PLY file of the C-alpha trace (Angstrom):
ply
format ascii 1.0
element vertex 93
property float x
property float y
property float z
element edge 92
property int vertex1
property int vertex2
end_header
0.00 0.00 0.00
1.28 3.47 -0.88
1.31 6.16 1.77
1.37 9.88 1.21
-0.51 12.50 -0.74
-2.71 10.86 -3.43
-2.24 13.94 -5.64
1.52 13.33 -5.82
2.88 11.51 -8.88
3.58 7.80 -8.44
6.08 5.85 -10.50
5.61 2.10 -10.96
8.65 0.22 -12.23
8.19 -3.27 -13.62
10.90 -5.88 -13.91
10.96 -5.42 -17.70
12.27 -1.88 -17.07
15.72 -3.33 -16.36
16.23 -3.71 -20.12
15.46 -0.04 -20.67
17.73 0.97 -17.80
20.57 -1.09 -19.24
20.04 0.41 -22.70
19.99 4.07 -21.66
22.39 3.94 -18.70
22.05 4.95 -15.06
22.19 8.73 -15.52
19.53 8.74 -18.23
17.43 6.46 -16.01
17.62 9.01 -13.17
16.56 11.76 -15.59
13.67 9.56 -16.78
12.61 9.16 -13.14
12.68 12.94 -12.69
10.56 13.35 -15.83
8.09 10.76 -14.57
7.72 12.64 -11.29
6.86 15.91 -13.04
3.17 16.79 -13.15
1.40 16.18 -16.44
-0.02 19.23 -18.19
-3.10 19.80 -20.28
-4.89 16.75 -18.89
-2.84 14.47 -21.14
-0.80 11.61 -19.77
2.95 11.69 -20.08
3.23 15.30 -21.26
5.26 17.49 -18.91
6.55 21.04 -19.06
9.96 21.30 -17.45
13.48 22.51 -18.09
16.94 21.00 -18.15
17.89 22.98 -15.06
14.82 21.76 -13.18
15.56 18.14 -14.10
19.16 18.62 -12.97
18.29 20.11 -9.57
17.05 17.17 -7.45
19.68 14.61 -8.48
22.34 17.39 -8.47
23.43 16.78 -12.04
25.15 19.22 -14.36
22.79 20.65 -17.00
25.01 19.37 -19.82
24.84 15.87 -18.32
21.04 16.11 -18.33
21.04 17.21 -21.98
23.15 14.17 -22.92
20.79 11.93 -20.92
17.76 13.41 -22.69
19.44 12.70 -26.04
20.00 9.07 -24.99
16.35 8.75 -23.98
15.23 10.33 -27.24
17.52 8.09 -29.30
16.16 5.04 -27.44
12.60 6.09 -28.29
11.67 6.77 -24.65
10.71 10.43 -25.07
9.84 12.97 -27.72
11.01 16.44 -26.74
9.01 19.48 -27.79
10.75 22.80 -27.51
8.51 25.58 -26.30
9.22 29.29 -26.35
10.62 30.77 -23.17
7.75 32.25 -21.17
7.72 34.51 -18.16
5.03 36.64 -16.50
5.40 39.33 -19.18
4.97 36.98 -22.12
6.70 34.43 -24.35
9.80 34.93 -26.49
0 1
1 2
2 3
3 4
4 5
5 6
6 7
7 8
8 9
9 10
10 11
11 12
12 13
13 14
14 15
15 16
16 17
17 18
18 19
19 20
20 21
21 22
22 23
23 24
24 25
25 26
26 27
27 28
28 29
29 30
30 31
31 32
32 33
33 34
34 35
35 36
36 37
37 38
38 39
39 40
40 41
41 42
42 43
43 44
44 45
45 46
46 47
47 48
48 49
49 50
50 51
51 52
52 53
53 54
54 55
55 56
56 57
57 58
58 59
59 60
60 61
61 62
62 63
63 64
64 65
65 66
66 67
67 68
68 69
69 70
70 71
71 72
72 73
73 74
74 75
75 76
76 77
77 78
78 79
79 80
80 81
81 82
82 83
83 84
84 85
85 86
86 87
87 88
88 89
89 90
90 91
91 92
């Protein structure tokens, strides 16, 4: 049984995930975990809005390391990045 806030993201890892972990490597796996823990946006599953710096923060990774990990995940077919314009309270660039 899972304890904690039911509104918090939950990650379920099956045994078959070991093949994915081996294929992408441990750092990319940690980045994938961080992505999985991000909140989904727009009511669609598995779509998150985040940044490289945000993904790097919790596991204390360098941003360039995270970029390389994201490339590995993309090349392995585990994510499809979508670049969005930079937005702040005054608008998007």
